[in-house]
C-alpha positions in Angstrom: -76.4 -18.0 15.7 -76.7 -15.7 18.8 -73.0 -16.4 19.5 -72.0 -15.3 16.0 -74.1 -12.1 16.3 -72.6 -11.4 19.7 -69.1 -11.8 18.2 -69.9 -9.3 15.5 -71.3 -6.7 17.9 -68.5 -7.2 20.4 -65.9 -6.5 17.7 -67.8 -3.4 16.6 -68.0 -2.1 20.1 -64.4 -2.9 20.9 -63.1 -1.5 17.6 -65.1 1.7 17.9 -67.5 1.1 15.0 -70.3 1.5 17.5 -70.1 4.6 19.7 -70.3 4.6 23.5 -73.9 5.2 24.5 -75.2 4.5 21.0 -78.7 3.0 20.8 -78.9 -0.4 19.3 -81.9 -1.4 17.2 -82.8 -5.1 17.2 -84.6 -4.8 13.8 -81.8 -2.9 12.1 -79.1 -5.2 13.4 -81.2 -8.3 12.4 -81.6 -6.8 8.9 -78.0 -5.9 8.5 -76.7 -9.3 9.6 -79.5 -11.3 7.8 -80.9 -13.0 10.9 -84.1 -12.9 12.8 -84.6 -10.6 15.9 -84.3 -13.6 18.3 -80.5 -14.2 18.0 -80.0 -10.4 18.2 -82.0 -10.3 21.4 -80.0 -13.2 22.8 -76.7 -11.6 21.8 -77.8 -8.4 23.6 -78.3 -10.5 26.8 -74.8 -12.1 26.4 -73.2 -8.7 25.9 -75.0 -7.3 28.8 -73.4 -10.0 31.0 -70.0 -8.8 29.7 -70.9 -5.2 30.5 -70.6 -4.1 26.9 -74.3 -3.1 26.6 -77.1 -2.2 29.0 -80.8 -2.4 28.6 -83.2 0.3 29.9 -86.8 -0.9 30.3 -89.2 0.7 27.9 -86.3 2.5 26.2 -84.0 0.1 24.6 -80.4 -1.3 24.5 -77.3 0.9 24.4 -73.6 0.5 24.1 -72.0 0.9 27.5 -70.7 4.3 28.6 -68.8 5.0 31.8 -69.3 8.1 34.0 -66.3 9.6 35.7 -66.7 7.5 39.0 -67.1 4.3 37.1 -64.1 5.0 34.9 -61.9 5.6 37.9 -63.2 2.5 39.6 -62.5 0.3 36.6 -59.0 1.6 36.4 -58.5 1.0 40.1 -59.6 -2.6 39.6 -57.3 -2.9 36.6 -54.3 -1.8 38.6 -55.1 -4.3 41.3 -55.6 -7.2 38.9 -52.6 -6.5 36.6 -50.1 -5.9 39.4 -51.2 -9.0 41.2 -51.0 -11.1 37.9 -47.6 -9.6 37.2 -46.2 -10.6 40.6 -47.6 -14.1 40.2 -46.2 -14.5 36.7 -42.8 -13.4 37.9 -42.9 -16.0 40.7 -44.2 -18.8 38.4 -42.7 -18.2 35.0 -40.4 -15.1 34.7 -38.5 -16.3 31.6 -41.7 -17.4 29.8 -43.3 -14.0 30.6 -40.2 -12.1 29.4 -40.1 -14.0 26.1 -43.9 -13.6 25.5 -43.8 -9.9 26.1 -40.6 -9.4 23.9 -42.5 -11.1 21.0 -45.5 -8.8 21.5 -43.4 -5.7 21.7 -41.5 -6.8 18.5 -44.9 -7.2 16.8 -46.0 -3.8 18.1 -42.9 -2.2 16.6 -43.7 -3.8 13.2 -47.3 -2.7 13.4 -46.3 0.9 14.2 -43.8 0.9 11.3 -46.6 -0.4 9.0 -49.0 2.3 10.3 -51.4 -0.5 11.3 -53.0 1.1 14.4 -55.7 -1.5 14.7 -53.2 -4.3 14.9 -51.1 -2.3 17.3 -54.1 -1.9 19.6 -54.9 -5.6 19.5 -51.3 -6.3 20.5 -51.6 -3.8 23.3 -54.6 -5.8 24.6 -52.5 -9.0 24.1 -49.6 -7.6 26.1 -51.7 -7.1 29.2 -53.4 -10.5 28.8 -50.0 -12.2 28.8 -49.6 -11.2 32.4 -52.6 -13.4 33.3 -51.6 -16.2 30.9 -48.3 -16.6 32.8 -49.7 -16.1 36.3 -51.4 -19.5 36.1 -54.4 -18.5 38.2 -57.7 -19.1 36.4 -59.7 -17.2 39.0 -57.5 -14.1 38.6 -58.0 -14.4 34.8 -61.7 -14.8 35.1 -61.8 -11.6 37.2 -59.8 -9.8 34.5 -62.1 -11.0 31.7 -65.0 -9.1 33.3 -63.3 -5.8 32.4 -61.0 -6.7 29.5 -63.4 -6.0 26.7 -64.4 -2.6 28.1 -60.7 -1.7 28.5 -60.0 -2.8 24.9 -62.9 -0.6 23.7 -61.5 2.4 25.7 -58.0 1.7 24.5 -59.1 1.6 20.8 -60.7 5.0 21.1 -57.5 6.5 22.5 -55.6 4.9 19.7 -56.8 7.7 17.4 -54.5 10.1 19.2 -50.8 9.8 18.0 -49.3 11.4 21.1 -51.0 8.8 23.3 -49.9 6.0 21.1 -46.2 7.2 21.3 -46.3 7.3 25.1 -48.1 3.9 25.2 -45.5 2.3 23.0 -42.6 3.6 25.0 -44.1 2.3 28.3 -44.7 -1.2 26.9 -41.1 -1.3 25.7 -39.8 -0.1 29.1 -41.9 -2.7 30.9 -40.8 -5.5 28.6 -37.1 -4.6 29.0 -37.4 -4.3 32.8 -39.1 -7.7 33.0 -36.4 -9.3 30.9 -33.9 -8.0 33.5 -36.0 -9.5 36.3 -37.1 -6.2 37.8 -40.4 -6.0 39.7 -40.8 -2.7 41.5 -39.8 -0.5 38.4 -42.4 -2.4 36.3 -45.1 -1.9 39.0 -44.3 1.8 39.0 -44.5 2.0 35.2 -47.7 0.0 35.2 -49.4 2.2 37.7 -48.4 5.3 35.8 -49.4 3.7 32.5 -52.9 2.9 33.7 -53.3 6.2 35.7 -52.3 8.3 32.6 -54.9 6.4 30.5 -57.5 7.0 33.2 -57.2 10.7 32.7 -56.9 10.4 29.0 -60.1 8.3 28.8 -62.0 11.0 30.7 -60.6 13.9 28.7 -61.4 12.2 25.5 -64.9 11.5 26.5 -65.4 15.0 27.9 -64.5 16.5 24.5 -67.7 14.8 23.1 -70.0 16.2 25.8 
């Protein structure tokens, strides 16, 4: 039961239904989901290991929120992991990677045409995960999983801004096309710019709420 509760709360955090820094009440969540407080407490512990919530003694449990330094640090880690995974994938399975990303970009195009922002953002997450799927290194993927849910949560909050979505889409198309042509350095450049631009956008978005 605690796993199902964790799945619900994880989706709500990632999709933005729960705000960053929002206080989480065991009793209210238990009542809303029709369970006792025990599986909710266990779900909190699971999500804390994933970095999606944090518990403050004598105060309660809260959805994660990154300060400026932590935000920049997590984006630095993302650059290191994704560029490494990309290089590994290009060594191990360049054609498979190109085909996978072409399919994701095609689905992104359809999602944008349908105005389905939530699906588009899920596909955005899938695009970056494909780098690790084709890299074939489980330790590299495990390292990425420690930040992937947080990145998805940040990504979904930026998804409310059309200008950002337009730029994001163009960058994914450019990366997929360059990968199909077997290019490496141009993709690395786009990737670093892509993540770096998001880094500033995340902070600017969060600052407007302060």
